[in-house]
TISEKE-945237 format. One record per residue (C-alpha): residue in three letters; x, y, z; residue number from 1. Coordinates in steps of 0.25 Angstrom, whole numbers, padded with zeros to 4 digits. Example, Ala and Ser with C-alpha at 12.3 -4.5 7.8 and 13.67 -1.06 7.14 Angstrom:
2
site resn=ala&c1=0049&c2=-0018&c3=0031&resi=1 .
site resn=ser&c1=0055&c2=-0004&c3=0029&resi=2 .
//
This chain:
85
site resn=met&c1=0018&c2=-0054&c3=-0075&resi=1 .
site resn=arg&c1=0026&c2=-0042&c3=-0074&resi=2 .
site resn=gly&c1=0014&c2=-0033&c3=-0072&resi=3 .
site resn=leu&c1=0011&c2=-0042&c3=-0059&resi=4 .
site resn=ala&c1=0025&c2=-0040&c3=-0054&resi=5 .
site resn=val&c1=0023&c2=-0025&c3=-0056&resi=6 .
site resn=leu&c1=0010&c2=-0025&c3=-0049&resi=7 .
site resn=gly&c1=0015&c2=-0033&c3=-0037&resi=8 .
site resn=ser&c1=0027&c2=-0023&c3=-0036&resi=9 .
site resn=val&c1=0017&c2=-0011&c3=-0036&resi=10 .
site resn=met&c1=0008&c2=-0017&c3=-0026&resi=11 .
site resn=ala&c1=0020&c2=-0020&c3=-0016&resi=12 .
site resn=leu&c1=0025&c2=-0006&c3=-0018&resi=13 .
site resn=thr&c1=0011&c2=-0001&c3=-0015&resi=14 .
site resn=met&c1=0009&c2=-0009&c3=-0003&resi=15 .
site resn=leu&c1=0022&c2=-0003&c3=0003&resi=16 .
site resn=cys&c1=0020&c2=0012&c3=-0002&resi=17 .
site resn=ala&c1=0005&c2=0013&c3=0000&resi=18 .
site resn=thr&c1=0005&c2=0012&c3=0015&resi=19 .
site resn=ala&c1=0006&c2=0027&c3=0017&resi=20 .
site resn=pro&c1=-0008&c2=0032&c3=0023&resi=21 .
site resn=thr&c1=-0015&c2=0041&c3=0014&resi=22 .
site resn=met&c1=-0024&c2=0047&c3=0024&resi=23 .
site resn=ala&c1=-0022&c2=0062&c3=0029&resi=24 .
site resn=ala&c1=-0014&c2=0064&c3=0041&resi=25 .
site resn=asn&c1=-0023&c2=0060&c3=0052&resi=26 .
site resn=pro&c1=-0019&c2=0061&c3=0067&resi=27 .
site resn=lys&c1=-0019&c2=0048&c3=0074&resi=28 .
site resn=gln&c1=-0031&c2=0047&c3=0084&resi=29 .
site resn=lys&c1=-0026&c2=0045&c3=0098&resi=30 .
site resn=gly&c1=-0027&c2=0030&c3=0102&resi=31 .
site resn=glu&c1=-0026&c2=0025&c3=0087&resi=32 .
site resn=lys&c1=-0017&c2=0013&c3=0087&resi=33 .
site resn=met&c1=-0006&c2=0013&c3=0077&resi=34 .
site resn=ile&c1=-0003&c2=0000&c3=0069&resi=35 .
site resn=cys&c1=0012&c2=-0001&c3=0064&resi=36 .
site resn=lys&c1=0016&c2=-0010&c3=0053&resi=37 .
site resn=gly&c1=0030&c2=-0013&c3=0046&resi=38 .
site resn=gln&c1=0031&c2=-0009&c3=0032&resi=39 .
site resn=ala&c1=0042&c2=-0014&c3=0022&resi=40 .
site resn=ser&c1=0050&c2=-0002&c3=0016&resi=41 .
site resn=ala&c1=0057&c2=-0003&c3=0002&resi=42 .
site resn=gly&c1=0072&c2=-0003&c3=0003&resi=43 .
site resn=thr&c1=0073&c2=-0008&c3=0018&resi=44 .
site resn=arg&c1=0071&c2=-0020&c3=0026&resi=45 .
site resn=phe&c1=0065&c2=-0012&c3=0037&resi=46 .
site resn=arg&c1=0051&c2=-0011&c3=0039&resi=47 .
site resn=thr&c1=0044&c2=0003&c3=0041&resi=48 .
site resn=arg&c1=0034&c2=0004&c3=0053&resi=49 .
site resn=ile&c1=0021&c2=0011&c3=0049&resi=50 .
site resn=cys&c1=0011&c2=0014&c3=0059&resi=51 .
site resn=his&c1=-0004&c2=0018&c3=0057&resi=52 .
site resn=thr&c1=-0017&c2=0017&c3=0063&resi=53 .
site resn=arg&c1=-0027&c2=0006&c3=0060&resi=54 .
site resn=ala&c1=-0035&c2=0015&c3=0051&resi=55 .
site resn=glu&c1=-0023&c2=0020&c3=0044&resi=56 .
site resn=trp&c1=-0018&c2=0006&c3=0041&resi=57 .
site resn=ser&c1=-0032&c2=0003&c3=0035&resi=58 .
site resn=gln&c1=-0032&c2=0015&c3=0026&resi=59 .
site resn=ile&c1=-0018&c2=0011&c3=0021&resi=60 .
site resn=glu&c1=-0022&c2=-0003&c3=0018&resi=61 .
site resn=glu&c1=-0035&c2=0002&c3=0011&resi=62 .
site resn=glu&c1=-0026&c2=0012&c3=0002&resi=63 .
site resn=asn&c1=-0016&c2=0000&c3=-0001&resi=64 .
site resn=lys&c1=-0028&c2=-0009&c3=-0005&resi=65 .
site resn=arg&c1=-0033&c2=0002&c3=-0014&resi=66 .
site resn=leu&c1=-0020&c2=0005&c3=-0020&resi=67 .
site resn=met&c1=-0018&c2=-0010&c3=-0023&resi=68 .
site resn=gln&c1=-0031&c2=-0011&c3=-0029&resi=69 .
site resn=asp&c1=-0028&c2=0001&c3=-0038&resi=70 .
site resn=met&c1=-0015&c2=-0005&c3=-0043&resi=71 .
site resn=thr&c1=-0021&c2=-0018&c3=-0046&resi=72 .
site resn=thr&c1=-0032&c2=-0012&c3=-0054&resi=73 .
site resn=arg&c1=-0023&c2=-0004&c3=-0062&resi=74 .
site resn=tyr&c1=-0014&c2=-0016&c3=-0065&resi=75 .
site resn=ile&c1=-0026&c2=-0024&c3=-0069&resi=76 .
site resn=asn&c1=-0031&c2=-0013&c3=-0078&resi=77 .
site resn=ile&c1=-0017&c2=-0011&c3=-0084&resi=78 .
site resn=cys&c1=-0016&c2=-0026&c3=-0087&resi=79 .
site resn=lys&c1=-0029&c2=-0026&c3=-0094&resi=80 .
site resn=asp&c1=-0025&c2=-0016&c3=-0104&resi=81 .
site resn=ser&c1=-0011&c2=-0021&c3=-0106&resi=82 .
site resn=thr&c1=-0005&c2=-0034&c3=-0111&resi=83 .
site resn=ala&c1=0008&c2=-0031&c3=-0102&resi=84 .
site resn=cys&c1=0002&c2=-0038&c3=-0090&resi=85 .
//
């Protein structure tokens, strides 16, 4: 049960921290619409406004999904090899 709490905490932290784009500095093409979203920040009640293009948001979402899948797979593999879970 403790392992699930740790996994939940790690997953929540990843969702907050893994939104930084991993793409190289790519100048915005003229006319691309920016999409802004509010994001919670640790230690404050105020939300941070983050703006990216639709393609950048898609890339961020895919990276977050990949990270979550990696963490879930690692957790499952750890629990298979241990009696602590």
